[in-house]
C-alpha positions in Angstrom: -12.3 -16.6 -9.9 -14.5 -13.7 -11.0 -17.5 -14.7 -13.2 -17.6 -18.3 -12.0 -17.6 -17.3 -8.3 -20.1 -14.6 -8.9 -22.5 -16.9 -10.8 -22.2 -19.5 -8.1 -22.7 -16.9 -5.4 -25.9 -15.7 -7.0 -27.2 -19.3 -7.3 -26.6 -19.8 -3.6 -28.1 -16.3 -2.8 -24.8 -15.3 -1.2 -24.7 -11.6 -2.3 -21.8 -10.6 -0.2 -19.6 -13.3 -1.6 -20.6 -12.2 -5.1 -19.7 -8.6 -4.4 -16.4 -9.7 -3.0 -15.7 -11.6 -6.2 -16.4 -8.5 -8.2 -14.1 -6.4 -6.0 -11.3 -9.0 -6.5 -11.7 -8.6 -10.3 -11.3 -4.8 -10.5 -7.6 -4.6 -9.6 -6.8 -7.4 -12.1 -8.5 -5.7 -14.9 -6.8 -2.4 -14.0 -3.4 -4.0 -14.0 -4.0 -5.7 -17.4 -5.2 -2.4 -18.9 -2.0 -0.7 -17.8 0.3 -3.4 -19.0 -1.2 -3.8 -22.5 -0.7 -1.8 -25.6 -4.5 -2.0 -26.1 -5.1 -0.5 -22.7 -8.1 1.6 -23.6 -9.9 -1.3 -25.3 -9.2 -3.6 -22.3 -10.3 -1.0 -19.8 -13.6 -0.5 -21.7 -14.2 -4.2 -21.8 -13.4 -4.4 -18.1 -15.8 -1.6 -17.2 -18.5 -3.2 -19.3 -18.0 -6.5 -17.7 -18.0 -5.0 -14.2 -21.2 -3.0 -14.9 -22.8 -6.2 -16.2 -21.8 -8.2 -13.1 -23.0 -5.5 -10.8 -26.4 -5.4 -12.4 -28.1 -7.9 -10.1 -27.0 -5.8 -7.1 -27.7 -2.3 -8.4 -30.0 -2.6 -11.4 -30.9 1.1 -11.8 -27.4 2.6 -11.7 -26.0 -0.1 -13.9 -28.7 0.5 -16.5 -27.7 4.2 -16.5 -24.0 3.3 -16.8 -24.7 0.8 -19.6 -26.5 3.5 -21.5 -23.6 6.0 -20.8 -21.2 3.5 -22.3 -23.1 3.8 -25.6 -25.2 0.7 -25.6 -28.7 1.1 -27.1 -30.3 -2.1 -25.7 -31.1 -2.3 -22.0 -28.6 -4.2 -19.9 -31.2 -6.5 -18.4 -32.0 -7.7 -21.9 -28.5 -8.8 -22.6 -27.1 -12.3 -21.9 -25.2 -13.0 -18.7 -21.5 -13.0 -19.5 -20.1 -16.4 -20.2 -16.6 -17.8 -19.5 -14.3 -20.5 -20.8 -13.9 -23.0 -17.9 -10.5 -24.2 -19.3 -9.1 -20.6 -19.2 -10.6 -20.0 -15.8 -8.8 -23.0 -14.3 -6.0 -22.3 -11.9 -2.6 -23.8 -12.8 -1.4 -23.6 -9.2 -3.2 -23.7 -5.9 -2.3 -22.6 -2.4 -2.5 -25.6 -0.1 -3.1 -24.9 3.6 -1.0 -27.1 5.9 -2.5 -27.9 9.3 -1.1 -29.8 12.3 -3.8 -30.9 14.7 -6.3 -28.7 13.0 -4.3 -25.5 13.3 -2.8 -23.7 10.3 1.0 -24.1 10.4 1.9 -23.2 6.8 1.0 -22.8 3.2 2.6 -24.2 0.0 1.9 -23.6 -3.6 1.4 -26.8 -5.7 0.2 -27.6 -9.2 -3.6 -27.8 -9.3 -3.6 -31.4 -10.7 -1.4 -32.8 -7.9 -2.7 -36.2 -6.8 -3.9 -36.8 -3.2 -1.0 -39.0 -2.3 1.5 -36.4 -3.5 -0.3 -33.7 -1.5 0.2 -35.8 1.6 3.9 -36.2 0.8 4.4 -32.5 0.2 2.8 -31.7 3.5 4.8 -34.3 5.4 8.1 -33.0 3.8 7.4 -29.4 4.7 9.9 -28.1 7.3 7.2 -26.3 9.3 5.1 -29.5 9.6 8.2 -31.5 10.5 8.9 -29.1 13.3 5.5 -29.6 14.7 5.7 -33.4 14.3 8.9 -33.3 16.4 10.0 -36.7 15.1 6.7 -38.5 16.0 4.9 -40.4 13.2 1.6 -38.9 12.2 -1.5 -40.7 13.5 -3.6 -39.7 10.6 -3.3 -37.4 7.5 -6.5 -35.9 6.2 -6.3 -34.5 2.6 -9.0 -32.3 1.2 -7.8 -32.0 -2.5 -7.4 -28.4 -3.6 -7.7 -27.0 -0.1 -5.7 -28.4 2.8 -3.8 -31.2 4.4 -4.3 -31.8 8.1 -1.7 -33.9 9.9 -2.9 -35.4 13.2 -0.2 -36.2 15.7 
């Protein structure tokens, strides 16, 4: 979520979305640092990554922080952090279930679930069944990776 979302936000000129992506990363890095035997090294890597990611938003302070972290070269001269798309892929996604356009529930499904299976998962959900009230759905709209809307 982090570097990919931030890079895409910067391309779209959506600064607030980019900052939100950075804020979402901080607790994850802190948790990883606490759980690992190499906590100090992970914490340092996390701080360096966050400083690097904040650079487009606060260039002056991040340059100072970069220097305080012991780097000789200026931050703006370093390459933008890369990522491995395969590692960044989510294994599971949260699928929003809607009935007549209103959110009625959420389910977690494997990220590679086919569109037909998503429809089946939605129609089998007890909350959706309650709202269907025994009526057949008129239409089922599936937006893969995001939601299933059942129109009654």
